[in-house]
LOVEXRO-422876 format. One record per residue: z, x, y of N, C-alpha, C in turn. Coordinates in Angstrom, 1 decimal, padded with zeros to 4 digits. Layout:
% LOVEXRO-422876
n_z  n_x  n_y  ca_z  ca_x  ca_y  c_z  c_x  c_y
Z  X  Y  Z  X  Y  Z  X  Y
...
//
This chain:
% LOVEXRO-422876
n_z  n_x  n_y  ca_z  ca_x  ca_y  c_z  c_x  c_y
-065.7  096.2  139.7  -064.9  095.0  139.5  -065.3  094.3  138.2
-066.5  094.1  138.0  -066.9  093.5  136.7  -066.3  094.3  135.5
-066.3  095.6  135.6  -065.8  096.4  134.6  -064.3  096.2  134.4
-063.6  096.0  135.5  -062.1  095.8  135.4  -061.8  094.5  134.7
-062.6  093.5  135.1  -062.4  092.1  134.5  -062.7  092.2  133.0
-063.6  093.0  132.6  -064.0  093.1  131.2  -062.8  093.7  130.4
-062.3  094.8  131.0  -061.1  095.5  130.4  -059.9  094.5  130.3
-059.7  093.7  131.4  -058.6  092.8  131.4  -058.7  091.7  130.3
-060.0  091.3  130.2  -060.2  090.3  129.1  -060.0  090.9  127.8
-060.4  092.1  127.6  -060.2  092.7  126.3  -058.7  092.9  126.0
-058.0  093.4  127.0  -056.6  093.6  126.9  -055.9  092.3  126.5
-056.3  091.2  127.3  -055.7  089.9  127.0  -056.0  089.4  125.6
-057.2  089.6  125.2  -057.6  089.1  123.9  -056.8  089.9  122.8
-056.7  091.2  123.0  -056.0  092.0  122.0  -054.5  091.6  122.0
-053.9  091.4  123.2  -052.5  090.9  123.2  -052.3  089.6  122.5
-053.3  088.7  122.8  -053.2  087.4  122.2  -053.3  087.4  120.6
-054.2  088.3  120.2  -054.5  088.5  118.8  -053.2  089.0  118.1
-052.6  090.0  118.8  -051.4  090.6  118.2  -050.2  089.6  118.2
-050.2  088.8  119.3  -049.1  087.8  119.4  -049.3  086.7  118.3
-050.6  086.4  118.1  -050.9  085.4  117.1  -050.5  085.9  115.7
-050.9  087.2  115.5  -050.6  087.8  114.2  -049.1  087.9  114.0
-048.4  088.3  115.0  -046.9  088.4  114.9  -046.3  087.0  114.6
-046.9  086.0  115.4  -046.4  084.6  115.2  -046.6  084.2  113.7
-047.8  084.4  113.2  -048.1  084.1  111.8  -047.2  084.8  110.9
-046.9  086.1  111.2  -046.0  086.8  110.3  -044.6  086.2  110.3
-044.2  086.0  111.5  -042.8  085.4  111.6  -042.7  084.0  110.9
-043.8  083.2  111.2  -043.8  081.9  110.5  -043.9  082.0  109.0
-044.6  083.0  108.6  -044.7  083.2  107.1  -043.3  083.6  106.5
-042.6  084.5  107.3  -041.3  084.9  106.8  -040.3  083.7  106.8
-040.4  082.9  107.9  -039.6  081.7  108.0  -039.8  080.8  106.9
-041.2  080.6  106.6  -041.6  079.6  105.5  -041.1  080.2  104.2
-041.2  081.5  104.0  -040.8  082.1  102.7  -039.3  081.9  102.5
-038.5  082.2  103.6  -037.1  082.0  103.6  -036.7  080.5  103.3
-037.5  079.6  104.0  -037.2  078.2  103.8  -037.5  077.8  102.4
-038.6  078.3  101.8  -039.0  077.9  100.5  -037.9  078.5  099.5
-037.5  079.7  099.8  -036.5  080.4  098.9  -035.2  079.6  099.0
-034.8  079.2  100.2  -033.5  078.5  100.4  -033.6  077.1  099.7
-034.8  076.5  099.9  -035.0  075.2  099.3  -035.0  075.3  097.7
-035.6  076.3  097.2  -035.6  076.5  095.8  -034.2  076.7  095.2
-033.5  077.6  096.0  -032.1  077.9  095.6  -031.2  076.6  095.6
-031.4  075.9  096.7  -030.7  074.6  096.8  -031.0  073.6  095.7
-032.3  073.6  095.4  -032.8  072.7  094.4  -032.2  073.1  093.0
-032.2  074.4  092.8  -031.7  075.0  091.5  -030.2  074.6  091.4
-029.5  074.8  092.6  -028.0  074.5  092.6  -027.8  073.1  092.3
-028.6  072.2  092.9  -028.4  070.7  092.7  -028.7  070.4  091.3
-029.7  071.0  090.7  -030.0  070.7  089.3  -028.9  071.2  088.4
-028.4  072.4  088.7  -027.3  073.0  087.9  -026.1  072.1  088.0
-025.8  071.6  089.2  -024.6  070.8  089.3  -024.8  069.4  088.6
-026.0  068.9  088.7  -026.3  067.7  088.1  -026.2  067.8  086.6
-026.8  068.9  086.0  -026.7  069.1  084.6  -025.3  069.3  084.1
-024.5  070.0  084.9  -023.0  070.2  084.6  -022.3  068.8  084.6
-022.6  068.0  085.6  -022.0  066.7  085.7  -022.3  065.8  084.5
-023.6  065.8  084.2  -024.1  065.0  083.0  -023.3  065.5  081.8
-023.3  066.8  081.5  -022.7  067.3  080.3  -021.2  066.9  080.3
-020.5  067.1  081.5  -019.1  066.7  081.6  -018.9  065.3  081.3
-019.7  064.4  081.9  -019.6  063.0  081.7  -019.8  062.6  080.2
-020.9  063.2  079.7  -021.2  062.9  078.3  -020.0  063.3  077.4
-019.5  064.4  077.6  -018.3  064.9  076.8  -017.1  064.0  077.0
-016.9  063.6  078.3  -015.7  062.7  078.5  -015.9  061.3  077.9
-017.1  060.8  078.0  -017.4  059.5  077.4  -017.3  059.5  075.9
-017.9  060.6  075.3  -017.8  060.8  073.9  -016.4  060.9  073.4
-015.6  061.6  074.1  -014.1  061.7  073.8  -013.4  060.4  073.9
-013.7  059.7  075.0  -013.0  058.4  075.2  -013.5  057.4  074.1
-014.8  057.3  073.8  -015.3  056.4  072.8  -014.7  056.8  071.4
-014.6  058.1  071.2  -014.1  058.6  069.9  -012.7  058.1  069.7
-011.9  058.2  070.8  -010.5  057.7  070.7  -010.4  056.2  070.4
-011.3  055.5  071.1  -011.4  054.1  070.9  -011.7  053.7  069.5
-012.7  054.4  068.9  -013.1  054.2  067.6  -012.0  054.5  066.6
-011.3  055.7  066.9  -010.2  056.0  066.0  -009.1  055.0  066.0
-008.8  054.6  067.3  -007.7  053.5  067.4  -008.1  052.3  066.7
-009.4  051.9  066.8  -009.9  050.7  066.2  -009.9  050.8  064.7
-010.2  052.0  064.1  -010.2  052.2  062.7  -008.8  052.1  062.2
-007.9  052.7  063.0  -006.5  052.8  062.6  -005.9  051.4  062.6
-006.2  050.6  063.6  -005.8  049.2  063.7  -006.3  048.4  062.5
-007.5  048.6  062.1  -008.1  047.9  061.0  -007.4  048.3  059.7
-007.1  049.6  059.6  -006.4  050.1  058.4  -005.0  049.4  058.3
-004.3  049.4  059.4  -003.0  048.7  059.4  -003.1  047.3  059.1
-004.1  046.6  059.6  -004.3  045.2  059.3  -004.6  045.0  057.8
-005.4  045.9  057.3  -005.8  045.8  055.9  -004.5  046.0  055.0
-003.7  047.0  055.4  -002.5  047.3  054.7  -001.5  046.1  054.7
-001.4  045.5  055.9  -000.5  044.3  056.0  -001.0  043.2  055.2
-002.3  043.0  055.2  -002.9  041.9  054.5  -002.8  042.1  053.0
-002.9  043.4  052.6  -002.7  043.7  051.1  -001.3  043.4  050.7
-000.3  043.7  051.5  001.1  043.4  051.2  001.3  041.9  051.2
000.6  041.2  052.1  000.7  039.7  052.1  000.1  039.1  050.8
-001.0  039.6  050.4  -001.7  039.1  049.2  -000.8  039.4  048.0
-000.2  040.6  048.0  000.7  041.0  046.9  001.8  040.0  046.7
002.5  039.7  047.9  003.6  038.7  047.8  003.1  037.3  047.3
001.9  036.9  047.8  001.4  035.6  047.4  001.1  035.6  045.9
000.5  036.7  045.4  000.2  036.8  044.0  001.4  036.8  043.1
002.4  037.6  043.5  003.6  037.7  042.7  004.4  036.4  042.7
004.4  035.7  043.8  005.1  034.4  043.9  004.4  033.4  042.9
003.1  033.5  042.9  002.3  032.6  042.0  002.6  032.9  040.6
002.6  034.3  040.3  002.8  034.7  038.9  004.3  034.3  038.5
005.2  034.5  039.4  006.6  034.2  039.1  006.8  032.7  038.8
006.1  031.9  039.6  006.2  030.4  039.3  005.6  030.1  038.0
004.5  030.7  037.6  003.8  030.4  036.3  004.7  030.9  035.2
005.3  032.1  035.3  006.2  032.6  034.3  007.4  031.6  034.1
008.0  031.1  035.2  009.1  030.2  035.1  008.6  028.9  034.3
007.4  028.5  034.7  006.9  027.3  034.0  006.6  027.6  032.5
006.1  028.8  032.2  005.7  029.2  030.9  006.9  029.3  030.0
008.0  029.8  030.6  009.2  030.1  029.8  009.9  028.8  029.3
009.4  027.7  029.8  010.0  026.4  029.3  009.1  025.7  028.3
008.0  026.4  027.8  007.1  025.8  026.9  007.3  026.3  025.4
006.8  025.5  024.5  006.9  026.0  023.0  006.2  027.3  022.8
005.1  027.5  023.6  004.3  028.7  023.4  005.1  029.9  023.8
006.0  029.8  024.8  006.9  030.9  025.1  007.8  031.2  024.0
008.4  030.2  023.3  009.3  030.5  022.2  008.6  031.2  021.1
007.4  030.8  020.8  006.6  031.5  019.8  006.3  032.9  020.2
006.0  033.1  021.5  005.7  034.4  022.0  006.9  035.3  021.9
008.1  034.7  022.2  009.3  035.5  022.2  009.6  036.0  020.8
009.4  035.2  019.8  009.5  035.7  018.4  008.6  036.8  018.1
007.3  036.7  018.5  006.3  037.7  018.2  006.7  039.0  018.9
007.2  038.9  020.2  007.6  040.1  020.9  008.8  040.8  020.2
009.7  040.0  019.7  010.9  040.5  019.0  010.4  041.3  017.8
009.5  040.8  017.0  009.0  041.5  015.8  008.4  042.8  016.2
007.6  042.8  017.3  006.9  044.1  017.8  008.0  045.1  018.2
009.0  044.7  018.9  010.0  045.7  019.4  010.8  046.2  018.3
011.2  045.3  017.3  011.9  045.8  016.2  011.1  046.8  015.3
009.8  046.6  015.2  009.0  047.5  014.5  009.0  048.9  015.1
009.2  049.0  016.4  009.2  050.3  017.1  010.6  051.0  016.8
011.6  050.3  016.3  012.9  050.8  016.0  013.1  050.8  014.5
012.0  050.8  013.7  012.1  050.7  012.3  013.1  051.8  011.7
013.9  051.3  010.8  014.8  052.2  010.1  016.2  052.2  010.7
016.3  051.7  011.9  017.7  051.7  012.5  018.5  050.5  012.0
019.8  050.7  011.8  020.6  049.6  011.2  021.5  049.0  012.3
021.3  049.4  013.5  022.2  048.9  014.6  021.3  048.4  015.8
020.3  047.6  015.5  019.5  047.1  016.5  020.2  045.9  017.2
020.1  046.0  018.6  020.7  044.9  019.4  019.5  044.3  020.2
019.4  043.0  020.1  018.4  042.3  020.9  019.1  041.5  022.0
018.7  041.7  023.3  019.3  041.0  024.4  018.3  040.0  024.9
018.8  038.7  025.1  018.0  037.6  025.6  018.6  037.0  026.8
017.9  036.2  027.5  018.4  035.4  028.6  019.5  034.5  028.0
020.5  034.1  028.7  021.5  033.1  028.1  020.8  031.9  027.7
019.8  031.4  028.4  019.1  030.1  028.0  018.2  030.3  026.8
017.9  031.6  026.4  017.1  031.8  025.3  017.9  032.1  024.0
019.2  032.1  024.1  020.0  032.5  022.9  019.8  031.5  021.8
019.4  030.3  022.1  019.2  029.3  021.1  018.0  029.6  020.2
017.3  030.6  020.6  016.1  031.1  019.8  016.5  032.2  018.8
017.8  032.6  018.8  018.1  033.8  018.0  017.9  033.6  016.5
018.2  032.4  016.0  018.1  032.1  014.6  016.6  032.1  014.2
015.8  031.6  015.0  014.3  031.6  014.7  013.8  033.0  014.7
014.3  033.8  015.7  013.8  035.2  015.8  014.3  036.0  014.6
015.6  035.8  014.2  016.1  036.5  013.1  015.4  036.2  011.8
015.0  034.9  011.6  014.3  034.5  010.4  012.9  035.1  010.3
012.3  035.5  011.5  011.0  036.1  011.5  011.0  037.6  011.4
012.1  038.2  011.2  012.2  039.7  011.2  012.2  040.3  009.8
011.9  039.5  008.8  011.7  040.0  007.4  013.0  040.7  006.9
014.1  040.2  007.2  015.4  040.7  006.7  016.0  041.8  007.5
015.4  042.2  008.5  016.0  043.3  009.4  017.2  042.7  010.1
018.3  043.4  010.0  019.5  042.8  010.6  019.6  043.3  012.1
019.8  042.3  012.9  019.9  042.6  014.3  021.1  041.8  014.9
021.6  042.3  016.0  022.7  041.6  016.7  022.1  041.0  018.0
022.4  039.8  018.3  021.9  039.2  019.5  023.0  039.1  020.6
022.6  039.5  021.9  023.5  039.4  023.0  022.8  038.7  024.2
023.6  038.0  024.9  023.1  037.4  026.1  023.2  038.4  027.3
022.1  038.5  028.1  022.1  039.4  029.2  021.7  038.7  030.4
022.6  038.5  031.3  022.4  037.8  032.6  021.4  038.5  033.5
021.1  039.8  033.2  020.2  040.6  034.1  018.7  040.2  033.8
018.5  039.6  032.6  017.2  039.2  032.3  017.0  037.8  032.9
016.2  037.7  034.0  016.0  036.5  034.7  014.8  035.7  034.5
013.7  036.4  034.1  012.4  035.7  034.0  011.9  035.5  032.6
012.7  036.0  031.6  012.3  035.8  030.2  011.9  037.2  029.6
011.6  037.1  028.2  011.4  038.3  027.5  012.7  038.8  026.9
012.7  040.0  026.4  013.9  040.6  025.8  013.9  042.1  025.8
015.0  042.6  025.5  015.1  044.1  025.2  015.7  044.3  023.8
015.3  045.4  023.2  015.8  045.8  021.9  016.2  047.2  022.0
017.4  047.5  021.4  017.9  048.9  021.5  018.6  049.3  020.2
018.6  050.6  020.0  019.3  051.2  018.9  020.1  052.4  019.3
021.5  052.2  019.4  022.3  053.3  019.8  022.1  054.6  018.9
021.9  054.4  017.6  021.8  055.5  016.7  020.5  056.3  016.9
019.5  055.6  017.3  018.2  056.3  017.6  018.2  056.7  019.1
019.1  056.2  019.9  019.0  056.5  021.3  017.8  056.0  022.0
017.3  054.8  021.5  016.1  054.2  022.1  016.3  052.8  022.6
015.6  052.4  023.6  015.6  051.1  024.1  014.2  050.6  024.5
013.8  049.5  024.0  012.5  048.9  024.4  012.7  047.7  025.3
012.0  047.8  026.5  012.2  046.8  027.5  010.9  045.9  027.5
011.0  044.7  027.0  009.9  043.8  026.9  010.2  042.5  027.8
010.8  042.7  028.9  011.1  041.6  029.8  010.0  041.4  030.8
009.9  040.1  031.2  008.9  039.8  032.2  009.2  040.4  033.5
010.4  040.6  033.8  010.8  041.2  035.1  010.3  042.6  035.2
010.4  043.4  034.1  010.0  044.8  034.1  008.4  044.8  034.2
007.8  043.9  033.5  006.3  043.8  033.6  005.9  043.5  035.0
006.6  042.7  035.7  006.3  042.4  037.1  006.4  043.6  038.0
007.5  044.3  037.8  007.7  045.6  038.6  006.5  046.6  038.4
006.1  046.7  037.1  005.0  047.6  036.9  003.7  047.1  037.5
003.5  045.8  037.5  002.3  045.2  038.1  002.4  045.4  039.6
003.6  045.3  040.2  003.7  045.6  041.6  003.3  047.1  041.9
003.7  048.0  041.1  003.4  049.4  041.3  001.9  049.7  041.2
001.2  048.9  040.5  -000.2  049.2  040.3  -001.1  048.1  040.9
-000.5  047.4  041.8  -001.3  046.3  042.4  -002.5  046.7  043.1
-002.5  047.8  043.9  -003.6  048.2  044.7  -004.8  048.6  043.8
-004.5  049.3  042.7  -005.5  049.7  041.7  -006.1  048.5  041.0
-005.2  047.6  040.6  -005.7  046.4  039.9  -006.6  045.5  040.7
-006.3  045.3  042.0  -007.0  044.4  042.8  -008.0  045.1  043.7
-008.1  046.5  043.6  -009.1  047.2  044.4  -008.9  047.2  045.9
-007.6  047.2  046.3  -007.3  047.1  047.7  -006.6  048.4  048.2
-006.7  049.5  047.4  -006.1  050.7  047.9  -006.8  051.3  049.1
-006.0  051.9  049.9  -006.5  052.5  051.1  -006.9  054.0  050.9
-008.1  054.4  051.2  -008.5  055.8  051.0  -008.0  056.8  052.0
-007.6  056.3  053.2  -007.1  057.2  054.3  -005.7  057.0  054.6
-005.1  058.1  055.1  -003.7  058.0  055.3  -003.4  057.2  056.6
-002.5  056.2  056.5  -002.2  055.4  057.6  -001.4  056.1  058.7
-000.9  057.3  058.3  -000.2  058.0  059.3  -001.1  058.8  060.2
-002.4  058.7  060.1  -003.4  059.4  060.9  -003.1  059.2  062.3
-003.1  060.2  063.1  -002.9  060.1  064.5  -004.2  060.1  065.3
-004.2  059.5  066.5  -005.4  059.4  067.3  -005.3  060.5  068.3
-006.3  061.4  068.3  -006.3  062.5  069.3  -006.5  062.0  070.7
//
């Protein structure tokens, strides 16, 4: 009987040991699977988070880029409109000064000097015609006297509004325009360069 109990105890101990080992093995496998699953889930979460961050950064960068582009374009348009406004103000001021100047003795002296210069460019021609504003025709005698004997014909030209004159020679096929109106038109064409307000970028730029 004692021998039987001893064998039973041994059998029980062995069975328990095997059961414990099997339990430890199963628990180890379960833990490994759990760790693997957790790691995979963690990797997936990190990957999804990284993708989300990249997507959001790209979206925000794109949106902010469009905002900046729109803002820059609006500023360019505002600058362009302001430049046109300044041009109008400047030209109106210049026109007013020219009108005032054309009523002074200095203008009449200047008109004679301009006539001499234009006639010099047509030297040798015997058919020079000088056109003046109707209100400047009273200066024709003074101008003729200053031309050192060069014969010219004077005509009134209603198209000359701001002063100055034109001189032409049909035989030479040449015409010199020394009117204030033409000078103003040229100033208008070069206004941006003169005042440093030219735009370096195309205003037709589109916002992506």
